[in-house]
N, C-alpha and C positions, 0 to 999 in steps of 0.2 A: 473621478469618472463623471462624464457629462451625459449627453443624450444616449439613449439605448435603442438599438434596432432589434426588433424581434420578428424575424422572418418565419414563415410557416411552410416554405418549400425550398428545395435546393436551388431553384432558379432565382428566388429572391436573395438567397445567400450570395449567389454569384454576382448579382447586380450590386449588392452592397459592397462586396469586396472589390469589385471592379472600380466602383466609384472611389473607394478609399485609396486604391493603388494609383488611380489617375490624379488624385488630389494629394498623394503622398501623406496620407493621414493615418496615423497608427490607431489600431482598434484592439480592444480587449476582447478575447474570445472566451465565452462562458458557456457552460452546459446548464446546470441548475444552480451554479454559484456556491455549492457546498465546499469547494476547495479553492475559492477565489483568493484566499489569504495564504495559499501554499506557493512558495516561490518568492522571488523579489517583487516588490511593488512595481506595477507598470504605470507609466505616465501616459495616459491616453485620454483623449477628449470624448471618444465614443466607445460603446461596448456593443458586441454582437452576441445577443442572447439567443441561444439555440434551444431553449426549453420548450418552444412550441413545436419542434420537430419530434413528435412522439408517436409511439405505436409499434407493436411487433408486426413486422411485414411478412415474415415467414418463420414457421416453426415446424420442423419435421422431426418429432421425437425418435422415429426409427432410424433416421439418418444422423442423429446427434448433432443437429445444426439449428441455430437460431439467428435470424436477422431482425434488426430493429432500427428505428430512427435513433440518431445519436442522443437526443434529449430525453429518451424514454426513461422514466424513473426506475431505479434499481428495485424498488418495491414491486413494480409491475412485472419486471423480469423474473424476480424470485418467486412470485406467486404463480406465474405461468409454468415455470419449471417444476415447482412443488406439486402441481396437479398431476404431472406425469412422473413424479418421483425421480426427477433429475436435478442437476445442479451445475454451477460453474465450479469446476474442480480446483481452480486456482484460488478459490475462497476470498473474493475481493473484500478488502477492509472497508469499513464505513468510518470515515474521519469526521463525520458530523459531530459526535460527542467531543472529540478531541479539539476540533478547531472552532466550533461555534456553540457548544453546549446543547446540541440537539439530542433529545433522548431517542435511543434506538427503538424503544417500545412503540414509538409513533411510526415505525417503518424506517428502512434505511434511507438515508439522504443520498443525493447525487444521482447521476445518470450513467447509462452504459457507456456513452462516449467519454465521459469524464474518467470512468474507471480505466478504460484502455489507454486514454491519453496520458494518464499518470502512471500507467503500468502497475496498478495496485495488486497486491497478492498477500494472502494471509498465511497462517501457520503451515498450510499444505504446500507451500512454495517448495519446500525441500524434497517433496515427492513428485508433485505434479507440474512444477514449473510456474512461471509468472504469467501475467495476462497476455504478454506478447506471444507466448507459446500456444495460446488458444484463440488467437486473433486471426481469422481466416480471410476476411475481406473487408473492404471499405469503399465508400463513396465520399467525396469531399470537394472542397473548393480551395485551390492553392492561393497564395498571396498575389498571383496575377489575375485572380478572378476566374480562372479556368476550372470547369467542372471535370473531375477525373474519377476513375475507379481503379481498384487493384484487388488482386486475389479473387476468391470465388466462394462457393458454398460447399466445397468438399475438402476434406482434411488433406488430401495429397495433391492439391492444386499447386502446380509449379510453373504456371504461365507468367512470364515477365519477371520484373524485379519484385522482391519481397518488400514492398513499401510498408506493410503492416509493422515490420520490425522497427522501421524508422519512426513511425508515428506513435508507437507505444513507448511512452516515456518522453515524448517531445513537449508535453504540457501546452499544446495548442500553438506552438511557435512556428510550425511549418504550414499547417492548413487548418481549415474549419471542417471537422468531420460532420457529415450529415447522416450517414448510414453505416452501421457496423454489423459484421457477421462473426459469430463466435462458435466454437465447438462446445458442446455440452456433454455431460456424461451421466450415467445412472447414479443416483445417490446411494450411499452405503445403507445397508439394512439396519445395522447396529453400530453404535459408537460407545467405546469405553475408554477410560483413562487410568493407567497405572500411576500411582502416586508414590513418591519417595520423600520422606520427611527428614529435615535437619541437615541436609548436605550444604557445604559451603560452595562457593562458585566453582572452584577447581574440581571438587568432587562431583558436582552436578554435570560439568562438561564431560567428565570421564563416563559417568552413567549414561548420559544421553548419546554419546558416541558409541558405547557398547550396544545400546538399544537400536540405534539406527543401523549398525552393522550386523545386526542379528538377522535371522531368517523369518522374523515375525511381522514383516511388512508394516512397520511403524509409519504413520502418516504425519506425525508432528511430535516435537519434543521442545519443552520450554522449562525455564527455571525462574521461580518467583522468590526473591528474598522475603524474609518473614514479614516485613512491613507492607510489602506489596501483596503477599498472599492473604493477609488479613482483610484487605480491601475487597476480596471476593465475597466475603460474608462469613460471619462466625457460624460455627456448627459444621462446616465442611472440613476444616483442617484443624489440627492441634494448635493451641495458642503458642505464639513466639517461636515458631519454627518455619524454616523455608520449605517450599514445596517444589519438587521437580516432577513434571507431568509428562507422560508419554502416551500418545493417543494410538488406539488400534481400532480399525474400522473394517466392516465387511459383513458377511453372513453371520447370524447369531452364534451358532455352535463354533465356528472358526474363531470369532472374536473372543469368546469365553476361553477357548483352549489357548490361544496365543497370549492372552493376559495372564493366565495361570503360569504359563511357561516363562514369561518375562519376569513375573514376581519371583519365581523360583531362582532365576538366574541373577537377579539383582538384590535378592534378600540379604546377602552378606554385606551390602553397602549401607543399608538404612532400613528403618521400619517402612513397610509398604501397605498400601490400601488401594481401593478402586473407586472411581466415580462412574456411575452408569447413566445411560440415556440422557434425560433432560439435564441433569447436573453436569454431565460431561460436555454436552453441547454448550451450556451456559459458560463453563470455564473457558472454552476455546473462543467463544465470542468475546469474552472479557479480555482475552489476550489479543485476538485479532483486531479489535477496534480500539486498542490502547486505552481501555477504560480506567486503568490505574491513574492516568494523567488527564482524564477527561475533565472538562470544565463543568461546574455545577450547572444544572439545566437552566439555560437562558440567562444566567447571572454573569454578565461580562464586566461587572464593576470591580470584582476582586482582582488583586494583583496575581498574575498567573506566572508559573514557571515557563521558561522556554523548553522546548522538547526537541531532542535530536534523535535521528534514526541512523544507527551505526551498522554498517555491513562489513564483515571481515571474515577470515577463515574461521570456521566453527571452533577449532581446537584452541584458538588464541583469544576467545572472548574473555575468559577469566583473567588472563594476563593483561589484557587491555585495561580492564577496570582497575586492577592493581596499579598499573602504570599511571593512569589518570588520577587516581586518588593521591598518589605520591606527588605528582606534579601540582596538585591543588593545595597540598599542605593543610593548613588550618581550615580551609574551605571544603575539605573532602567530605565532611559530614552532610553537606548540603546536597550531595548528589543522590538522586533516586534512580533506580534502574531495574530492568528485568530482561531476561534472555528469551528469544524465540529462535526458530530455525536451528535447533540443536546447538545453540551458542553462536551461530553465524549472524544473528540480528540482535542488536542491543537497542532497546528503547531507553532513553536517558533524559531525565529532567533535572534542571537546576535553576536557581534564581536568575532572572534576566538581567538585573541591574549591573552586574560586573562583567564588562565585555571581555576582560582578560581570561575569565574562567571559560568563556565560550571559545576563545582562540585555543585554549589548552585542550579542548575536546578534540579538535582536528589535529593539533600538533602531536598529541599522544598517540595518534593512530599511525603515524609515519612508519615506525618499526614493524608494524604488523600487516601492512597492506590494507586494501579495502577503501571504503569511502564513508563520508559523514554528510548527512543532509539535515539542515535546520528546518524541521517540519512546522513548528509553531513558535512564533515570536512576534513582537511588535513590528510595525512597519519601519520604525526607526532602526531597530537592530538588524532587520533584514536588508536595510539599505547600507549599513556600515560594514557588515561582514559577509563573506561568501555563503550563500544559502546552499548551493550545490558544490560538490567536490570540485576544486579547481582542476582544469584539464591541462595535461602536458601540451607542449607546443604543437606536436604533430596531430594529436586528436583535436585540439582547438581549431587548427587550420582546416581539418577535414569537416568538422562540425559547421564551420563557417561556410564552406562551399556547399554543403547540403542545405543549409538555411537559405543561401542565396538562390539555389536552384529552384526551391519551392516558393520563396518569398523574397524576390530580388529587391523590393522596395523597403523591406524590413518593417512591415506594418502589422504583422500578426504577433500579438503578445510580446512586443519588443522589450527586451531586458528582463523577462520573467525568470529565465534560467541564468543568464550571464550578462553582465553589463555590456552594453554596446552591441548586443546580438539580438 
């Protein structure tokens, strides 16, 4: 990466992108840079740093809507919402600890624009949807240098094309977002987690499926093998046992009643317990931000594992791990993993040096459906293997047409998702 442009208005963004398009010069589009190493390495001489585009421009708590400049830090967004006892229901993950060793205690890294561009969502995804489901409106600059806007400030806005869905998960390859509008919701009064101890992967998937299918309005379900569970901190869980966690949120009396009912229904499967309030919140932050695989704070000198994010039907999560371990043979012991989304999301870490092991991660997924994304790895490995799930021919052709309609010169984060795109 060479020179960095840092505009402080949408007009300046337009001027920079127009120049890049005229010169056919690729640019790397950045928010606050916390996820710059997520995706394939881009070969660009210039970067477009949007971190100066900050500030909440509209917040109407009664209307459950917030608008902000795309570079606004997530710490600022979270603080403003907390003052009104509101939150982003899709529970955006903070990959700062995972990707760069940034401690969450210093406040979440990243920007609102980065969160929606990467379509980040945490454990509540199974109940409340992903970032794209809460993305109401945007302003931005296309790869032509044209300023445009889409959506609006109301939940039921249906005017024009739903361009927010295209931009959520596009990783900055279509446009440079400058303004984002999202839906917000009242935060739950209380949070508790029902815990089950000692279940194996298959048993945990059964328990989580039962909990999610119950009438108790479960908002998250995760399973931590014993080695991962102990990383949360001694004293919370029994030694050498796995932990299956089921989250219940809402008014205090309702949460208490629902947790008791869940424990009664699941008591025949394992020993149960509960985490309340702060400890429960801490557990789900531990899961949301993938802290089991986070880098030591600021210490990037150590050899790090590569980290995969596997999405598949929840009922097949345990079967996938069994299949992967079988395919890895003697290397199976090197795999570390845990389940979120009731088994539908697997976070998986394994040593980076053996490329064949990483190919096995995606190959083992074929019988189960779903997709695998390489979230953390060296630039060398991200250049050698597919970071995002390869697309079939029809979807690839459609994606290419969408890319060309917004960015006909191919200058916006070229190659970040797929080679040559």
